[in-house]
N, C-alpha and C positions, 0 to 999 in steps of 0.2 A: 349543773352539768353545762359546760360550755358548748357553743355550736361547733367549734373545731373538733372537740372529742366526739360529738355525736356523729359528724361526717367521717372521722377517722373510723369508727366502728362500722358504719355503713360501707365505707370503702374497703375495709378489711374483709367484710363478709363477701362483698361483690368480687373482689380480686382473688379471694380464696376459691369461690365457685369456678371462676375463669381458669385459675391455675389448676384446680383438680381435673377440669374438663380437657384443657391443653394437655396435662401430664398423662392422662388416661389415653388420649390419642397417640402421643408419642411413644408411650409404653407398649401399645398394641403394635405399632410400627416396629419398634425395636425387638419385640418378642415374636416376630413372624419366624425367625430362625433362632429360637432360644439358645443362649449359651450361659455357662455358669457364671461369667463375669458380668453379664447384662443384668440390670435390675428388672424387677417384675413390674407388672402394670400398677399393682398397689403402690409399690415403693416410688414409681414415677408420679403418681397421683398425689401421694402425701408430700413428696419433695416440693413439686410445683405448687401445691396448695399452700404449704408454709411460706414459700417465697412470695406467692401472691398476697398472703395475709400481711407479710412484713412490708411490701410495696404499697399496699393499700393504706396501712396504718401510717406510713411515713408521708407518702406523696399526695394522698387525697386532698389535704387543704390547700395544696399549691395550684389545683385547677378547679376548686370549688369555692370555698369561702374567701381565700386571699384575693382572687380577682374581683369578687363581688365587693369586698372592703375597699380595694383600690379605686374601683369605679364610684362607690359611694363617697369616698373622700374627695375625689375629683369633683364630683357634682356638689358637694357641700362648699367648696371653695369657689364655685362659679355662681354668680348672681342669677337671680331668675330672669332679669332682663336679658342678660347675655345668652342664656339658654334658649329663651323664646326667640330672640333675633336669629340665633344660630339654626333653629328649627325652621323659621320662615325662609331663611337663605337656602337651607337644604332642599325644601319643597320647590323654591324657585329654580334652583339649579337643575333638580331632576325634571322639572317640567321643559326646561329649555333642552336638556338631554333627550327627552322623549320626542320633541318635535324634530330634533336633527337625526334621531335614529333612523328613520325611513330613508332619507336621502343618502346617508352614510352607509346603509346596508346595500344599496344599489351599486357601490364601487366593487371593482374587480376582486376577486379572491386573491389573497387572504385579508385585504383591507376591509371588505364588507363584513367580515366576522368579527374583526378586532376593533375597528374604530367605534362602533356603537358602544361597546363595553368601556373603551378608553374615555369617550365622552361622558358617560355617566359619572365615572370617577372625577374627571376634570371639572365639569360644571357643577357637580355636587360640592367639591372642595371650594371652588371659586365662590359659589353662593354663600357658603357657611362664612368664608373669609371676609367677603364684602359686607354682609349684613352684620356680623359682629363688630366689624371696624366702624361701621355707621350705626351702632345700636342706639345711641342717643337721638339721632335723627329719626330712626324708625319709631322710637317710642313717642316723640312729639308728633309724628305724622298720625299715628294710630290714636294718640290722644285727641286729636282734632275732631274725630269722629263722634266723640261723647259730647261735643258741644253744639249749641243750637244755631248752626249757621255762621257766617262770616262775622256778624256784629259780635256775637258772643265769643268767637275766637279772638277778635281784637281786644275785647274787654278782659278775657282770661289769659292773655298772652303771657303776662308776668308770671301767673301761677303755673302755666305749663313750663316755662323756662325754669322756675324754681324747682318743679318736680323732676326735671331731666338732669339736674345735678345732685350728687350725693355728698354729704359731709359725715364723716365718722366722728363720733363723740367719744372722748377719753374720760376715764372715771374721775380724774382731777378737776375737769371742768364742769361735771355734773355736781360734784360735791361743792365747788366754789359757789355756785348758785347764780352768778351773773348772767349765765347763758339764758335763763328764762326772761330776764329783762331786755336782753339783746334780741332774742327771737321775737318778742312782743313788738319791738319796734319795726320789724319787717326788713332789717338790713342784711339778714342772712340769705343769700341767694341759693337755695338748695333745699332739699329734705334732709332731715337729720336721720342718720342711721346709726342704731345702737346695738352692737353685737351682743349675743347672749353671754359671752364670757365677760363683758364689762358689767352687765347686770349681776352675774355670779360674784364678781369681786366686790361690787357694791353691796350685795346682800351679807358677804362675809365681813365687810367693815361694819355694817349695821348690827351684826350679831357679836361683835367684838367684846370681850369682857372689859376693855378699856373704855370708861365712860366717854371720854373726849372723842375717840375713834367712833364710838357707837352713835354719838350725837351727830358726828359728820356724816356717817352713812345714812342716818335716817333723814337728814336734810337732803341728801342727794336723791333719796327716794321721793321725797316731797317735791323736788325741782322736777324730776321726771313726770310726776303726776301732773304738775302744772303745764309742762311742755305738751303733753298729750291732749290737754284741754284747750290748747291755743289753736285757733282755726287759721291763723296767718301762715303757719309753716307746718308741713307734714312731718310726723314723727314715725319711724318705723322700727321695728324690733326684728332682728335677723338671727337666725340659727346657723349662718355660715361660720365655720370654725377653721382653725389652721392647725393641721395635724402635725405632730412631731415638735411643737413649740409650746412650752409652759408659760413663759412670762407674757403678761398681758400687753406690755408695750411692744414686745417683738411681734406679737400677734396682730396688733393694730397697724404696724409698719408694713407687715407683709400682705395684710388684707387691703390696705390702701393702695400698695402697688398693684395688687391683682384687680382692683376695681377702678384704678386710676382716678382716685378721688382724695381731697385733702382731709387732713385730721385737725379737729378743733380741740385745743388743749390749752393748759397754762403751765404745764410741767416742762421746765427748762431742759431737763436731760432728754426727755422724748422729743422736744423740738430740735435739739442738736443731732440726735441719732437719725430721726426722720429726714432732715435736711441733707445729711451725709449720704443718705440712700436714694436721694432724688425725690422724695415724697414732699408734696406741699403741705405747709402747716399754717393753720389760722390760730395765732396766739391771742388769747383774751387780754393778757397783760400788755401786749404791744397795741391792741386796739384801745385799751383804756388810756395808755400813754399819748396815743395819737390824738385823741379827743380832748385832751386836756386844754385849758385855756392858754393861749399864746400871749405872753406879755413880753414887752420890749423894755430895755433899760430906760428909765426915766418915767415909765408910767406909774401911777399911783393906785393903790388898793387898800381895802380896809381888811385887816386881820386881827384875830385874837391871840395875844401871846399867852401860851399855856405852861411854858417850862423854860428852863435854862438851857443854854446851848453848850457845845463843848469848849468853845473858847471863852475867853474873859469877857464879861458884860454881854454876851450873846443871849438873845431870847429866841424862841422857836414857836411858830404858830403853823397852822395848816389851813389851806383853802378848802372849799366845799368839795372839790374832786380829790382831795387827799394829798395834794402837792405840798411838800415841806417848804416853809418860808423861814429862812434863817436871818435874823434881825440883828443888825450891828447896833450895839449899845441899847438892846431892848429888854435887858434884864430887869430894869426898874419898872417896866410896864407889864410885869406877869399879871395874869387874871384880868387884863384890860384889853378893849379893843381900840387899836389905834390906826391911823392913816400912815402907811409907809410908801417910800419911793423905791422902785426896783432898780438894783445897781448891776446885777449880773444874773443870767440864767444859765444853769448847767444841765446838760442831758446825760445821765448816768445809766448804768446797767439796771439800777434799781428803779429808775424813773427820773422825773424832771425835779430839779431843785432850784429854788429862787432865793437869791440873796438881796436883802433890802436894808433900808435904814429909815428910821422915823422921819416922816416928812417934815416935821417941825425944824429939823436941823438946817433945811434949805433957806 
């Protein structure tokens, strides 16, 4: 039995009682001078009671459960930091309004009666707006009280800065696994936030009947376990959800816009959609390409040729960071490690590609 149905029954009974009482009073008034065409008191009571039952059955959820659900949905979309900052701002605004209430009440009538009330509304709103706008500064300021003086504050300054920034994690980057190594290096400036719907999707993948998807999901679970054990960067699980949206990527983009934080992912489609909607994206693949070795034409490197290339007499090898090296006239050196000279470096959407030729030809 749903909550709506229970409240409909309660509302039906309550409005029936009110309708019967109201109908009885109107019937008594109408029958002061009884006529044949006038309903009796009982008919008035029954008619208004049935109308009240119908009104209670239909309209009760709209002023009981529906507003409560709307408020709950709004609160779930707002982070705890925003709610706390708004509460502090409301208290500060009301305190200012109370201090000004006495001098404002001394103004001539009717200003002395109206201005104190306007001051409460105005300063309450300004307090909430200002403190929510500067919520990160408020969090850092309050966080300093947990530290043991100025020396500890200077030592833990980087940690406080990291905690003041939130980074949303996508399912793809958790499954990828490289996020654990990146977090271990300390290069991620912020706390990692994992929404509950991302965990649900990860669990769904881990329970998939497809063995490959199941292995990827379980690896993602292991990566999350490693992240929670790392002391360098905080990891938080949140129950904040986005109502009215089913797709996980859409939820992430909306949530990132609400929290004003970036999304950490390696999903190309999510990257494009987020950028089009003005959401910052931290792409692991772009980071991997950015930290690859920079080689200039003419430099020499040692590479092992492992397969043939697409063109005639080409050989293909790979550097330690995964960069493909296409070797001109390298087919004869397959399964050998040779010294090559770089001739050209190309940056493509798939990553960096190096063209070279055996150094012995120079």
